[in-house]
N, C-alpha and C positions, 0 to 999 in steps of 0.2 A: 504494500500500500504506500503510495508516494506521499511525501510530506506536502501539505497544501493548506490553504486557508480554509476556515470553516464555512466560507460562503460557496464552496463547490469547486469544480475543476478537477481534472484528473479522471482516469478511467474508472476508479472505484466509486467515486461519488459519495463522499462522506456527507451525509445530510443531517441537518440539525433543525427540524422545524418545531414550532410550538405555538400555543395559543396566546402566550404572553409576549410582551413587548420588551426588547432589550437590544443592545447593539453588540454584534459578534466581535470578539477579539481573537488574536492568534492563539492565545493560551487555551481557549475553549476547544478549538480545532485540534491542537496538539494533544490535549488530554483525551479527546474522543478517539484519535488515531491510536493512542497507546491503549485505550480501553479495548478497541477492536482487536488489537494484536494480543492482548492478554487473554481474552475469553473466546475469541473466534478463530479466524484463519484468513489469510489474504485471498479470499475467494469472492468477496462481495462488498457491499456498502452498508453502512450503518446510518440510520436517520432517527431523529428524536421527535417526539410529540408530547402532548400534555400527560400522557400516561399509557399503560398497556391496553386499556380498554379499546381505545381508538386504533392502536397499532395492531392488535390481534385481528380486528375486523378488516383492516387494510391488507394485512398479510394474507389472510384467507381468501379474500376476493380478488386480489390484485392480478392474479395470473390468468384470469379470463377477462381482464379489463373490467372487473366488477369490484368495486371497493366500497368500504363504509366510510362516510365522512364523520366529522367530529360530533354530529348529532345522531349518529347511528343509522343514517339513511344510506341507500345504495344507489349507485349510478352505473351506467354501462356505456361503453363505446360500441363494443361488438362482442357477441358471445358465440361467434361462429367459428373461432379458430380450432376448437376441438369438438366438433359436433357429435362424435361418437363417445366422448367421455362425459357422461352426465351424472355420475355418482360421486358423492363425497362421504368418506368414512371418518367418523369422529369417535374418540373413546367416550365411554359412558360417564367418565368422571372428569370431563373437561370443565374449566371455569365457565360460569354462566354466560359470560360475554362471548365466548367462542361458540357455545351452543346457540345463542341468540343470532350471531352472525351467520351461522350455517342454516339456521331456520329461515332467515330471509332469503338466502340463496335458493332454498327449496320453494318457498311461497311465491317469490317474485320472478324467479328465473327458471323454475322447473327442474332443478337438480333433485336427485333422490338422495336424501340425507339418512345415513344408516349408522346406528351406534355399534361400536365394538365393545363387547362385554369384557368385564374384568373378574378376577377371582376375589375371594374374601379379603385378600391383602391389597387389593386395588391394582394388581399387576395385569396388564393387558393380556387377554387370551390370544396367544400367538397362533394357535390352531384356527381359531375363529377368524383372525385377521387374514391368514393365508387362504382360507375358504372364500372370504368376501372379496379378496383382490382379484381383479380381472382387467382386461384391456379397456373396459368401459369406465374404470375408476379414474377420476380427474385428480383428486387430492385426498390426502390423509392428514388428520390433525390429532396429534397425541402429545400431551404435555410431558415435559421432562420430569417434573417433580410436582406431585399433587399438593395443592394449598390447604386441604382440609385434613388429610390423613398422612401426608408426607411421603407417599409411595414414590420411589425412584424407578423410572422405567429404563429398560435397556435400549436407549435411543440408537446406539450404533447398530445393534442387532435388528431393530425395527427398520432402520434405514436400509440395510441390505435387502430386506424382504420387499419393502415398498418400491425401491428403485429398480428391482428386477422386473417390475411391471410398468416402469416408465411413469410412475405417479409423482406428483409434487408432495413433499413432506413439510408440513408446518408444525412448529413446536413452540408451545407456550413455555418459555424458560424463565419466567419471572422468579420462581422459587429456587432455580438451579444454582446460581453462583455461590450461595452459602452452603449448599449441600454437596457439591461435587466439583471436581476440576473440569473446567470448560475449555481447556486448551484444545484447539482443532475441532471444537464442537460444530463450527460452521461447515466442516467437511461432511457432516452427517445429515444435514438438513438443508432445505432450500429457502426457508424463512423461519425466523424465530422472533419472539417478543421478550423484552426485558423491562424491568421497572426500577426506577431510581431508589425509592424508599425501601425496597426489598434487599438492597445491598448497603444500607446505612447512608444512602444519599438523600437528596431532598425529595419531597413530594411534588407532584405536578410535572414530572418528567419521566419519559419512558423512551426506550430505544427499540428499533426494529432492524434486524439484519435480513437482507434480501440478497440472494446469490446474484452475482454480476450478470450472468447470462439471462436472468429473468427480469432484470430491472426495467428493460424497455417496455415490458408489458404492464407496468404499474400505472394506474390512473391516479393523477395527482389528488391529494386530499383537498388542496386549496389551489386555485389558479390565481396568478397575480404576477409578481415580478420575476418569477422563474428561479428564485433562490433554491439552493440545494439540488441542482440539476433538474429543476422543474418539478420535483416530486412533492414539495410542500413549500409553497410560497409564504413569505412572511418574515419579519425581523425576528432575530433569535433571542432567547432568554439566557444571556451570558452566564449569569450566576448559577442557574439550574444545570446548564450544560457542563460548566466547570465542576459543579458539585457532584454530578453523577460520574463524570470521568475520573475525578480524584478518588471517589469512593471505590470505583472499580480497581484503580491503581493500588490503593491501600489494601484492598481485599486480596489482590494477587501476590503482593510481596510478603516476605517473611515466611513464617511457619504456618501456612494455610492448613496443611494436613494435620498438624498438631492442634490447631485451634478447633478444627472440626471434631477431632477425637475428644478433646476436653469437653466440648459442648455436648457431644453424644453421651459421654460418661455422666454428665450432670443430668441430662434428660432421662437416662436410664435410672438414675438414682431417684429422681422425682417420681417416675412411674412406679418404681418399687415401693416407695413410701406411700403412695396413694393406694396401691394394691394391698398394702399391709393394714389399712384401716378396716374396721369391723363390718363394713357394709359390702354388698356384692358389687365390686368394681372391676372393669375389664378394659383392656387396651383395644381400640379399634384400629384395624390396618396392620401393616407389617411391623416386625421388630428388627433391631440390629442395623446392619449396614445398608439395607435397601430402604431406609426411611430417612427423611430429612432430619439432621441431627438435633434440631431445635423443636421438633413437632411432637406433641403428645395429645392424641385424641382419646379421651376417656369416656367410658359408658358407666353411668351411675344407675344401675338397674333399680327401678321402683321410684326414682326421683324425677322431678321435672328440672331440666337444665336451667330454665328461666328462674326457677325458685332459688337454685344454687348461685347463679350469677348475680342476682339482684342484691343479695345481702353484703358480700365483701367489698363492693365498690365504694370508694375509689382505690382501695388498697390492693385489689387483685383484678387485673384486666384479662378477660378471656372471651370466647365467643362460642356460639352454638354451631358455627360452620364457617364459611368464608366471611372474612371481615367486610367484604364489599356488600354482603347481603345479610349482615347480622341483625338488621332491623326488620327483615321480612319474616313474618310469622308462618313459615312453612318448613316441612322436614327437608333435610339435606338430600339432594339427589345423589350425592357421592356416597353417603352412608346407605341409602337404599340400593345403590348399584352393587355394593359389596355384600348385600344380603340382610341388612338390618331392617326390621319392621318399623312402623311409624313410632310405636312407643319407645323402642330402643334408640331410634334416631333422636327423638325429643328428650332423651335422657343423656345425651352425649355432649361433651364440651371439648373444644379445642384449646389447648394451652400452648403458648409459643415462648420458647426460651431463646435468649440471645447470647452473644459472646461475653457480654458484661454481666450475665446472670451469675450470682455467686451462691455458695452453699447456704448462706444465711437466707437468701431469697427463697430457696427451695423449702427450707424448714418453715419459714413464715407462711409461704403459700399453702403448704400442706396443712398447717395449723389452722389457717383461715377456712379451708375447705372442710376440715373435720368439725370445726365449730359450727359452720353453717349446716352441715348434715345433721348434727345433733339438734340444732334449733328447729330444723324442718321436721325432723322425726317427732320431737316433743310437741310441735304444733299440729300434729296429726295430718301433715301433708304427705307423709310417706304412704305410698299406694302399692 
């Protein structure tokens, strides 16, 4: 990837769009270039927007010249390039914004949207994927690391299978940088989405990687001055671009493997402490190495997750599912996909640990949960 200013130029086309107004400076572009080298590969371009919600929609639709704009609407120049490929496969545990984007492709453009099942750990059923793949499949979308139960997919193995059928592979990788080494990750996928605040960067900024050979098919999110090789016109939010680039740089340097191992060890201790309480509690999803090191999704059988979450705030922050949908009163589609019934889903809570979480935090958190469970039981809310 050539050194270049953040305003574009060069074959790769490093693109930094956003809905916010700022003025680009060279340091922003330099950090973006270094971020791309750290987590991807010199095979494509990286562009920024206000978050992964819009970027996931763009990445999914772009390659038939169908893309989602910042309001979630879809546009098209032409959908005749691949008339025989009218199916899109998507894992059953994708983020809701991916499911919504593919649903629009089906409703407005006639694509057949088909879910790929997962097992009780959230791992994609490879046999089902192989059966579903054929020459009429246009694209496959499978997230690298699930945001609710932390499942880490074998993206490289999935890539080999998908590409044998000539399909485009999109990957929601928002949770991936903390969970795994992303060196050369871009060689496995055709498009992926990243999020600034998932890597300790600022909120309101996200990045999309699109393989160079496919960029000419991308419909711009916004037309205008032609910034960022025309993919996303508009002035750049320098502070956010620099913030995400620097966060990626800090994440990649030093003992990243050791930090992940220490985080995983604390997560495992937290889970063990919760499992040791006197109530029927279980871990949802996988254990060990195939799970995001900071994710713990726990099922408190016989309790309502909302009753548990309400009492310890603001001392303990957690959610009943995706943080993006934590205010929506419905069962998690991810937990249902791994076989939990409605009552089990509504008794489940996602806890997220970070690099700065210490042993004292674990003990305090478990003590708060234990106190709430006691209070709920005594209040005859146990069912």
